[in-house]
C-alpha positions as CSV (number, residue, x, y, z in Angstrom):
1,X,-25.9,-34.7,23.8
2,X,-24.0,-36.9,25.6
3,X,-24.5,-40.7,26.7
4,X,-24.2,-40.8,30.7
5,X,-24.2,-44.1,31.0
6,X,-21.1,-45.1,29.1
7,X,-19.1,-41.1,30.1
8,X,-19.5,-41.4,33.5
9,X,-18.6,-44.8,33.9
10,X,-16.3,-46.1,31.1
11,X,-15.5,-42.7,28.9
12,X,-14.3,-41.3,32.1
13,X,-11.3,-44.2,32.3
14,X,-10.3,-42.9,28.0
15,X,-6.4,-43.6,27.6
16,X,-5.9,-44.5,31.7
17,X,-2.8,-47.2,32.4
18,X,-4.5,-47.7,35.3
19,X,-5.6,-51.7,36.4
20,X,-9.2,-52.4,36.1
21,X,-8.9,-56.5,36.3
22,X,-6.6,-58.4,38.1
23,X,-7.1,-61.9,36.7
24,X,-6.4,-65.4,38.7
25,X,-3.4,-66.1,36.1
26,X,-1.0,-62.8,37.3
27,X,-2.6,-60.2,34.1
28,X,-4.0,-57.2,34.6
29,X,-6.4,-55.7,32.1
30,X,-6.1,-51.5,32.0
31,X,-9.0,-49.7,31.7
32,X,-7.6,-48.6,28.1
33,X,-7.2,-51.9,26.8
34,X,-10.5,-52.9,28.6
35,X,-12.1,-49.7,26.4
36,X,-10.3,-50.8,23.1
37,X,-11.9,-54.5,23.9
38,X,-15.2,-52.6,24.0
39,X,-15.3,-50.2,21.5
40,X,-14.1,-53.2,18.8
41,X,-17.1,-55.3,20.2
42,X,-19.4,-51.9,19.4
43,X,-18.1,-51.8,15.5
44,X,-19.2,-55.8,15.4
45,X,-22.9,-55.2,16.8
46,X,-23.4,-52.0,14.4
47,X,-21.9,-53.7,11.8
48,X,-24.5,-57.4,12.3
49,X,-26.7,-54.0,11.6
50,X,-28.3,-53.0,15.1
51,X,-28.9,-49.6,16.2
52,X,-29.5,-47.7,19.3
53,X,-32.6,-49.6,21.4
54,X,-32.2,-53.0,20.4
55,X,-31.6,-55.6,22.5
56,X,-28.3,-57.9,23.3
57,X,-28.6,-61.1,25.2
58,X,-26.0,-62.5,26.5
59,X,-25.5,-66.2,28.2
60,X,-22.0,-66.3,28.5
61,X,-19.5,-66.9,30.9
62,X,-18.0,-64.8,33.0
63,X,-14.6,-63.0,31.7
64,X,-13.0,-59.6,30.6
65,X,-15.1,-60.0,27.3
66,X,-18.5,-60.3,28.5
67,X,-17.6,-57.3,31.2
68,X,-16.8,-55.2,27.7
69,X,-19.9,-56.9,26.0
70,X,-22.0,-54.5,28.9
71,X,-19.9,-51.7,28.2
72,X,-19.9,-51.5,24.0
73,X,-23.7,-51.8,24.7
74,X,-24.0,-49.1,26.5
75,X,-21.7,-47.1,24.1
76,X,-23.2,-48.3,21.0
77,X,-27.0,-47.4,23.2
78,X,-27.4,-51.0,22.6
79,X,-30.5,-52.8,25.9
80,X,-28.1,-54.7,27.4
81,X,-29.6,-58.6,28.4
82,X,-27.4,-61.0,30.5
83,X,-29.2,-63.9,31.0
84,X,-28.4,-66.9,33.7
85,X,-25.8,-69.5,32.2
86,X,-27.4,-72.2,34.1
87,X,-30.7,-71.4,32.1
88,X,-31.7,-74.2,29.7
89,X,-32.9,-74.1,25.7
90,X,-36.3,-74.3,26.6
91,X,-36.1,-71.2,28.7
92,X,-33.7,-69.3,26.8
93,X,-36.6,-69.3,24.1
94,X,-38.6,-67.4,25.7
95,X,-36.4,-64.2,26.6
96,X,-34.9,-64.4,23.1
97,X,-38.8,-64.6,21.8
98,X,-39.8,-62.1,24.0
99,X,-37.4,-59.4,24.3
100,X,-36.6,-59.3,20.6
101,X,-33.1,-60.0,20.4
102,X,-31.4,-58.6,17.9
103,X,-28.3,-60.3,19.1
104,X,-27.7,-63.6,20.9
105,X,-24.3,-64.4,22.6
106,X,-23.8,-67.7,24.2
107,X,-21.3,-70.3,24.4
108,X,-19.7,-72.1,21.8
109,X,-21.6,-75.1,23.2
110,X,-24.8,-73.2,22.8
111,X,-24.6,-72.3,19.4
112,X,-26.5,-74.7,17.1
113,X,-29.2,-75.1,19.5
114,X,-30.0,-71.3,19.9
115,X,-29.6,-70.2,16.0
116,X,-32.4,-72.1,15.0
117,X,-34.1,-69.9,17.7
118,X,-32.3,-66.9,17.4
119,X,-33.3,-66.6,13.5
120,X,-37.0,-67.6,14.1
121,X,-37.1,-64.2,16.0
122,X,-35.2,-62.1,13.7
123,X,-31.8,-62.7,15.8
124,X,-28.5,-63.7,15.1
125,X,-26.4,-65.8,17.3
126,X,-22.3,-65.3,18.2
127,X,-20.1,-67.2,20.3
128,X,-18.0,-65.6,23.2
129,X,-16.8,-68.4,25.4
130,X,-15.4,-68.5,29.2
131,X,-11.1,-68.1,27.6
132,X,-12.7,-65.1,25.8
133,X,-12.7,-67.4,22.2
134,X,-15.5,-67.0,19.8
135,X,-17.3,-65.7,17.1
136,X,-17.7,-62.0,18.5
137,X,-14.3,-61.6,19.4
138,X,-12.9,-63.3,15.7
139,X,-14.8,-60.5,14.6
140,X,-13.6,-57.5,16.9
141,X,-10.1,-58.5,16.4
142,X,-10.6,-56.7,13.1
143,X,-12.2,-53.7,14.3
144,X,-10.9,-50.2,15.6
145,X,-10.3,-49.9,18.8
146,X,-12.2,-46.3,19.4
147,X,-15.4,-46.1,18.9
148,X,-17.8,-42.8,18.1
149,X,-19.8,-43.1,21.3
150,X,-23.5,-43.2,20.6
151,X,-25.7,-40.3,21.9
152,X,-28.3,-41.5,24.4
153,X,-30.4,-39.9,27.2
154,X,-30.7,-40.8,30.9
155,X,-34.0,-42.2,30.2
156,X,-33.2,-44.3,27.8
157,X,-33.2,-48.0,28.8
158,X,-30.0,-49.1,28.8
159,X,-30.8,-52.7,30.6
160,X,-33.4,-56.1,30.7
161,X,-33.2,-58.0,33.9
162,X,-35.8,-60.7,33.8
163,X,-37.3,-61.3,36.8
164,X,-40.0,-64.7,37.1
165,X,-43.8,-64.2,38.0
166,X,-45.6,-66.4,40.2
167,X,-47.6,-67.8,36.5
168,X,-44.2,-68.6,35.4
169,X,-44.1,-65.9,33.2
170,X,-41.0,-64.0,33.4
171,X,-41.4,-60.6,33.1
172,X,-38.2,-58.1,31.7
173,X,-38.4,-55.2,34.2
174,X,-36.5,-52.1,31.7
175,X,-34.2,-50.2,33.8
176,X,-32.5,-46.6,32.5
177,X,-29.9,-45.4,32.2
178,X,-30.9,-43.2,35.0
179,X,-31.3,-45.6,37.0
180,X,-28.6,-47.6,37.1
181,X,-26.4,-44.0,37.3
182,X,-28.6,-42.9,40.4
183,X,-28.1,-46.4,42.8
184,X,-24.0,-46.3,41.9
185,X,-23.4,-42.5,42.8
186,X,-25.7,-43.3,45.8
187,X,-23.8,-46.3,46.6
188,X,-20.3,-44.8,45.9
189,X,-20.9,-42.2,49.1
190,X,-22.7,-44.2,51.2
191,X,-19.5,-46.9,51.5
192,X,-17.2,-44.7,50.7
193,X,-15.8,-46.0,48.1
194,X,-12.4,-44.5,46.4
195,X,-10.2,-44.9,43.3
196,X,-7.6,-46.9,46.0
197,X,-10.4,-49.9,46.4
198,X,-9.5,-53.2,45.4
199,X,-12.6,-55.1,45.3
200,X,-13.0,-59.4,45.6
201,X,-15.4,-59.7,42.9
202,X,-16.6,-63.4,43.3
203,X,-20.4,-63.0,41.9
204,X,-21.7,-63.5,38.7
205,X,-22.2,-61.0,36.5
206,X,-25.7,-61.5,34.8
207,X,-27.3,-60.8,38.0
208,X,-27.4,-57.2,39.7
209,X,-25.4,-57.5,42.7
210,X,-22.5,-58.6,40.5
211,X,-23.0,-55.9,37.2
212,X,-25.1,-53.2,38.3
213,X,-23.7,-52.8,42.3
214,X,-20.7,-54.4,42.6
215,X,-19.0,-53.7,39.0
216,X,-20.2,-50.2,38.7
217,X,-19.4,-49.4,41.6
218,X,-15.5,-49.7,41.0
219,X,-16.3,-48.0,37.4
220,X,-17.3,-44.6,39.5
221,X,-14.9,-44.4,41.4
222,X,-11.9,-45.5,38.6
223,X,-10.8,-48.1,41.0
224,X,-10.4,-52.3,40.4
225,X,-11.2,-55.7,41.1
226,X,-9.9,-59.4,41.2
227,X,-11.8,-60.6,38.9
228,X,-12.7,-64.5,40.2
229,X,-14.7,-66.6,37.5
230,X,-16.9,-67.7,40.7
231,X,-16.8,-67.9,43.9
232,X,-13.7,-70.7,45.4
233,X,-12.7,-70.5,48.9
234,X,-8.8,-70.8,48.1
235,X,-9.2,-68.4,45.5
236,X,-11.0,-65.8,47.6
237,X,-7.9,-66.6,50.8
238,X,-5.1,-66.4,48.8
239,X,-6.2,-63.2,47.0
240,X,-8.0,-61.1,50.1
241,X,-4.2,-60.0,51.0
242,X,-4.5,-57.8,48.0
243,X,-8.1,-56.5,47.9
244,X,-10.0,-53.6,50.5
245,X,-13.6,-54.8,49.9
246,X,-15.9,-58.0,49.3
247,X,-19.2,-58.1,47.9
248,X,-20.9,-61.6,48.2
249,X,-24.2,-63.3,49.0
250,X,-24.7,-65.3,52.0
251,X,-23.4,-68.5,51.0
252,X,-19.9,-67.3,50.9
253,X,-19.4,-65.8,54.5
254,X,-20.6,-69.1,56.1
255,X,-18.0,-71.5,53.2
256,X,-15.5,-68.9,54.6
257,X,-16.1,-69.6,58.2
258,X,-16.1,-73.2,57.8
259,X,-12.3,-73.0,56.7
260,X,-10.0,-72.1,59.5
261,X,-7.6,-70.0,57.2
262,X,-10.6,-67.7,57.1
263,X,-8.8,-65.3,60.2
264,X,-8.6,-61.7,62.0
265,X,-4.7,-61.5,60.3
266,X,-5.9,-62.5,57.1
267,X,-9.0,-59.6,57.2
268,X,-7.5,-57.6,58.9
269,X,-6.5,-54.5,56.1
270,X,-10.3,-55.0,54.9
271,X,-12.3,-52.0,54.7
272,X,-15.8,-53.8,54.3
273,X,-17.9,-57.2,53.1
274,X,-21.0,-56.1,52.1
275,X,-23.7,-59.0,51.4
276,X,-26.9,-59.1,49.8
277,X,-29.4,-61.0,47.4
278,X,-30.6,-63.2,50.0
279,X,-31.5,-63.0,53.6
280,X,-28.0,-63.0,56.0
281,X,-28.9,-65.3,59.4
282,X,-28.3,-63.1,62.6
283,X,-26.1,-66.1,63.8
284,X,-23.7,-65.6,60.6
285,X,-23.5,-62.0,61.5
286,X,-22.3,-62.6,64.8
287,X,-19.9,-65.3,64.0
288,X,-18.5,-63.3,61.4
289,X,-17.2,-60.6,63.7
290,X,-16.3,-62.4,66.5
291,X,-14.0,-64.0,63.8
292,X,-12.7,-61.4,62.2
293,X,-13.8,-58.2,64.1
294,X,-15.9,-57.1,61.1
295,X,-19.5,-56.5,61.0
296,X,-21.2,-57.5,57.7
297,X,-22.7,-54.7,56.1
298,X,-26.3,-55.9,55.2
299,X,-28.7,-54.5,52.3
300,X,-31.5,-54.6,50.5
301,X,-32.3,-54.3,46.6
302,X,-33.7,-56.0,43.9
303,X,-33.5,-56.9,40.0
304,X,-36.3,-53.7,39.8
305,X,-35.1,-51.4,41.6
306,X,-31.6,-52.2,42.4
307,X,-30.6,-50.8,46.1
308,X,-32.7,-49.6,48.0
309,X,-31.7,-49.8,52.1
310,X,-28.6,-50.1,53.5
311,X,-27.0,-50.4,57.1
312,X,-25.1,-47.4,57.5
313,X,-21.1,-47.6,56.8
314,X,-20.6,-45.5,60.2
315,X,-23.1,-47.1,62.9
316,X,-24.7,-49.7,64.0
317,X,-25.0,-52.6,61.5
318,X,-27.6,-53.9,63.6
319,X,-27.9,-58.1,62.2
320,X,-31.7,-59.3,61.0
321,X,-32.1,-56.0,59.7
322,X,-31.0,-54.0,55.9
323,X,-30.6,-50.4,57.4
324,X,-32.6,-47.2,56.5
325,X,-33.5,-46.3,53.2
326,X,-30.6,-44.7,50.7
327,X,-31.0,-41.0,50.8
328,X,-33.1,-40.2,47.3
329,X,-35.2,-43.3,48.4
330,X,-38.6,-43.6,50.2
331,X,-39.6,-46.7,51.5
332,X,-42.9,-47.0,53.3
333,X,-45.0,-49.7,55.0
334,X,-48.4,-50.1,53.8
335,X,-51.4,-52.4,53.6
336,X,-53.0,-53.8,50.5
337,X,-53.8,-50.6,49.3
338,X,-50.9,-48.3,49.8
339,X,-52.3,-47.0,52.5
340,X,-48.7,-46.4,55.1
341,X,-49.2,-48.3,58.3
342,X,-47.7,-47.0,62.5
343,X,-44.6,-47.7,62.8
344,X,-43.8,-51.1,63.7
345,X,-46.7,-52.7,62.1
346,X,-46.0,-55.5,59.6
347,X,-47.0,-54.3,55.8
348,X,-45.8,-54.7,51.7
349,X,-43.0,-52.5,51.4
350,X,-43.3,-50.2,48.9
351,X,-40.3,-47.7,47.5
352,X,-40.1,-45.2,45.4
353,X,-36.9,-43.6,43.7
354,X,-34.6,-42.6,40.6
355,X,-33.5,-46.2,40.9
356,X,-37.6,-47.9,40.3
357,X,-37.3,-49.5,36.8
358,X,-39.4,-48.2,34.0
359,X,-42.2,-51.3,34.3
360,X,-41.8,-54.4,32.5
361,X,-41.9,-55.1,28.6
362,X,-44.6,-55.4,26.9
363,X,-46.4,-56.2,29.7
364,X,-48.4,-52.4,30.5
365,X,-50.8,-54.4,33.1
366,X,-48.7,-56.0,35.0
367,X,-46.3,-52.7,35.2
368,X,-49.4,-51.2,36.0
369,X,-49.8,-53.9,39.0
370,X,-46.9,-53.4,40.5
371,X,-45.7,-49.6,39.7
372,X,-48.1,-47.0,40.9
373,X,-48.9,-43.6,39.1
374,X,-47.3,-41.9,41.9
375,X,-44.4,-43.8,41.6
376,X,-44.0,-46.7,44.3
377,X,-43.3,-50.0,43.1
378,X,-45.0,-52.7,45.3
379,X,-42.2,-55.1,46.2
380,X,-44.3,-57.8,47.7
381,X,-41.9,-58.1,50.3
382,X,-43.5,-57.8,53.6
383,X,-41.0,-55.7,56.3
384,X,-41.7,-53.4,59.4
385,X,-39.4,-50.6,60.5
386,X,-38.4,-50.9,64.2
387,X,-38.4,-47.6,66.3
388,X,-35.3,-46.9,65.7
389,X,-35.6,-46.5,61.9
390,X,-34.1,-50.1,60.7
391,X,-36.0,-51.9,57.8
392,X,-36.9,-55.5,58.6
393,X,-37.8,-58.0,55.9
394,X,-40.0,-60.5,57.6
395,X,-41.4,-62.1,54.4
396,X,-42.2,-62.2,51.6
397,X,-46.2,-61.6,50.3
398,X,-45.6,-63.7,47.1
399,X,-44.1,-67.1,47.1
400,X,-40.4,-65.7,46.2
401,X,-37.8,-68.2,47.4
402,X,-34.3,-66.2,47.3
403,X,-31.8,-69.2,47.5
404,X,-27.9,-68.6,47.3
405,X,-28.8,-64.9,45.9
406,X,-31.5,-66.4,43.2
407,X,-35.2,-65.4,43.3
408,X,-36.6,-69.3,42.4
409,X,-40.6,-68.9,41.6
410,X,-42.8,-72.0,43.0
411,X,-45.1,-72.3,40.1
412,X,-42.2,-72.5,37.4
413,X,-41.2,-75.6,39.4
414,X,-45.2,-76.8,40.3
415,X,-45.7,-77.1,36.2
416,X,-43.2,-79.5,36.1
417,X,-44.1,-81.8,38.7
418,X,-47.5,-81.5,38.2
419,X,-46.8,-83.0,34.6
420,X,-44.8,-86.3,35.7
421,X,-46.5,-89.7,35.5
422,X,-48.2,-90.4,39.0
423,X,-48.5,-86.7,40.1
424,X,-51.9,-85.3,41.4
425,X,-50.4,-82.3,42.5
426,X,-47.5,-80.1,43.9
427,X,-46.4,-77.6,46.4
428,X,-43.3,-76.2,46.2
429,X,-41.8,-74.0,49.1
430,X,-39.1,-72.0,50.5
431,X,-37.5,-73.4,53.8
432,X,-34.8,-72.2,55.6
433,X,-31.0,-72.9,54.6
434,X,-28.0,-72.1,56.9
435,X,-25.6,-72.1,53.6
436,X,-28.4,-70.8,51.1
437,X,-30.6,-68.7,52.8
438,X,-33.1,-70.7,51.7
439,X,-33.5,-73.7,49.8
440,X,-36.3,-75.2,47.6
441,X,-38.8,-78.1,48.9
442,X,-41.2,-80.0,46.4
443,X,-43.9,-81.7,47.8
444,X,-46.2,-83.9,45.6
445,X,-49.7,-86.1,46.1
446,X,-50.0,-89.0,44.2
447,X,-53.1,-89.7,41.8
448,X,-55.1,-92.8,43.7
449,X,-53.8,-95.7,43.5
450,X,-49.9,-94.8,42.0
451,X,-46.4,-94.5,43.2
452,X,-44.7,-91.7,41.6
453,X,-40.9,-92.6,41.0
454,X,-39.0,-89.5,43.0
455,X,-36.2,-90.7,41.2
456,X,-37.2,-89.9,37.6
457,X,-39.1,-87.4,38.4
458,X,-36.0,-85.3,40.1
459,X,-34.7,-86.4,36.2
460,X,-37.2,-85.0,34.5
461,X,-36.5,-81.4,36.6
462,X,-33.2,-81.6,35.7
463,X,-33.7,-81.6,32.1
464,X,-36.2,-78.7,32.1
465,X,-35.2,-76.2,35.2
466,X,-31.6,-74.5,35.6
467,X,-29.9,-76.0,38.7
468,X,-30.6,-73.4,41.3
469,X,-34.3,-73.9,40.9
470,X,-34.0,-77.8,41.4
471,X,-36.0,-78.9,44.8
472,X,-33.3,-80.4,47.6
473,X,-35.6,-82.6,48.3
474,X,-39.3,-84.5,47.5
475,X,-41.7,-85.4,49.5
476,X,-45.0,-87.2,49.0
477,X,-47.8,-85.9,51.2
478,X,-51.1,-87.8,51.6
479,X,-52.9,-84.6,50.9
480,X,-52.1,-80.8,50.7
481,X,-53.7,-78.3,53.8
482,X,-56.2,-76.1,52.4
483,X,-58.4,-73.3,53.5
484,X,-62.2,-73.7,53.2
485,X,-61.5,-71.5,49.3
486,X,-59.7,-74.4,48.1
487,X,-56.4,-72.8,48.3
488,X,-53.2,-74.7,49.5
489,X,-52.1,-72.7,52.9
490,X,-48.4,-73.1,52.4
491,X,-47.5,-71.2,55.6
492,X,-48.4,-74.5,57.5
493,X,-46.3,-76.8,54.8
494,X,-43.4,-73.8,55.5
495,X,-43.8,-74.0,59.3
496,X,-43.8,-77.8,59.2
497,X,-40.8,-78.0,57.3
498,X,-38.6,-74.8,58.7
499,X,-36.3,-77.3,60.0
500,X,-35.8,-79.7,57.6
501,X,-32.3,-78.3,56.5
502,X,-31.0,-77.3,60.1
503,X,-26.8,-77.7,60.4
504,X,-26.4,-81.2,60.3
505,X,-30.0,-83.2,59.1
506,X,-29.7,-84.9,56.3
507,X,-31.7,-84.5,53.4
508,X,-33.1,-86.5,50.4
509,X,-35.8,-87.7,48.8
510,X,-38.6,-89.4,50.8
511,X,-42.7,-89.8,52.3
512,X,-44.4,-88.7,54.8
């Protein structure tokens, strides 16, 4: 037996002294050195008592060691659970409890808060800091630099990625080895990646885009990455001459376009720019082409599926669309009962293929509701297919907001707003934003005779929720629009405030 994920992405590079990670301080980590680090971490995990199938939750800053933790989990047959670094302790408590994580790896600053939580649910905590220090690496230093890879099957779980539900209860999407591998192999072919590619990597690695798309592709071909801790225009512009490709969210591209140093001369050697995780405005697409001569390649994916569609590498990359279904992926536009709709009509997008997840961890009812028996996943996105076969995303059947590539579910924010002094009820919506694709707008109704302190409410939000979930603005209304059944009509609110954050507008807390 073998371990497909480790063997095909990591093991094939054993002993290679070729460059893998090029760091900001000028140093280079080879494949050989990287795999030695991963092997040492795998030894630590097994000596701590972890067994194949156990979960490892990681809320750590982006670093070579953080990426090596992913490789170590693959080699030891553990299920890797990367967590957004912005999550608060309250949010992390749920993930640790629900996943049953045997090991929680966190920044040293969080250890005192997370240790009692992990121990309460039968786990333990080790630390890993942004500079590679911490108890995990202290333990790893004494370990051998080779590890006997644990046998796993392609249908064994490789990772959990949590995606919130409209009820506020997060769901752990179970991804198998085959899910991750099939998508990486397909994208390598579709986007023409080779071992000669140098990917400019400024994405976070707690998200499928940065970890299971960008990183897995480079691993699959044996290329290298310019490993940036985060998106920084100065660093991007400085290192772009050394790269051949870049993946980003729309925010990356709008901020680069705002910099006069970002020119056609700077990008003339680049092979590919990819955008995803949030809608790319057609205007950004056009500006980018005019400035650089490159057409950004936009694609469509989800936490539960990785990538589903892509604009073509060769051929028209059509602005405002996400291209065509990837090879091996079936996509259809359906009515609420799953019946295919005629071409051009708007309906719910359903997808099926080897990329589609196995289900939600410990949520069989939710799995059954969103994953049909025939294998089609009900995405919750609304779309249409035009006469040329391009897929258009026109909205979301659920209230999901995607801001800067992060998924945000209004109900979670509404629960916080509704609990504040003087607030009768609230509604949270996503509205267009030129930089983030969408941004969060909070609308509140006061209790009779009350005048809520909007600044204090925002303070409570900051204490309770990760920063990317914070409303950009709070507006007090006399009442929320409702239909005859009493349901809040968020579509009316979205229409009313859709131009709130147009370029040049000023946003602040206020009343309307």
